C-alpha positions as CSV (number, residue, x, y, z in Angstrom):
1,M,91.8,100.4,181.1
2,A,88.0,100.1,181.3
3,S,85.7,97.1,181.8
4,A,86.2,94.7,179.0
5,P,83.8,93.9,176.3
6,D,85.1,90.4,175.6
7,A,86.2,87.4,177.4
8,D,89.8,87.7,176.4
9,E,90.0,91.3,177.7
10,A,88.1,90.4,180.8
11,L,90.7,87.8,181.6
12,F,93.5,90.5,180.9
13,D,91.6,92.9,183.4
14,Q,91.3,90.2,186.0
15,F,95.1,89.5,185.6
16,L,95.9,93.2,186.1
17,D,93.6,93.5,188.9
18,D,95.0,90.7,190.9
19,R,98.5,92.2,190.7
20,G,97.4,95.5,192.1
21,H,97.0,97.5,188.7
22,G,93.8,99.6,188.2
23,V,91.7,98.6,185.6
24,S,88.9,101.1,185.7
25,D,88.9,105.0,184.9
26,E,89.3,106.9,188.1
27,D,87.2,110.1,188.3
28,W,86.2,112.8,190.9
29,E,84.0,111.7,193.8
30,T,81.4,114.0,195.0
31,S,80.7,115.5,198.5
32,Y,77.7,117.7,198.6
33,N,78.3,120.2,195.9
34,K,82.0,119.8,195.6
35,K,84.4,117.5,193.8
36,Q,86.5,115.2,196.1
37,C,89.9,113.8,195.1
38,P,89.9,110.0,195.2
39,D,93.6,110.1,196.2
40,C,93.8,112.5,199.0
41,G,90.2,113.5,199.8
42,A,90.7,117.2,199.3
43,L,87.5,119.2,198.2
44,H,87.4,121.4,195.2
45,D,84.8,123.6,193.3
46,E,83.0,121.9,190.4
47,S,85.2,123.8,188.0
48,A,88.5,122.1,189.2
49,V,90.3,119.8,186.6
50,D,93.1,118.6,188.9
51,C,93.7,118.4,192.7
52,S,95.5,121.5,193.9
53,V,96.6,119.6,197.0
54,C,98.2,116.4,195.6
55,G,98.4,117.0,191.9
56,W,95.9,114.2,190.9
57,D,94.5,114.5,187.4
58,P,91.9,112.4,185.9
59,R,92.8,113.2,182.4
60,V,96.2,111.4,183.0
């Protein structure tokens, strides 16, 4: 769930966020010229599509 374009969706996003649910799409972080997994912090080449350490996948 991404940021909400109208008030009702914003209220729902806030409800979810208050209860510990993610409301924004997670993506790779960057560290120098590498992709960094937001879950475990492992570094990968730019061509990586999922984390080979913990299995995190931004497409899921």
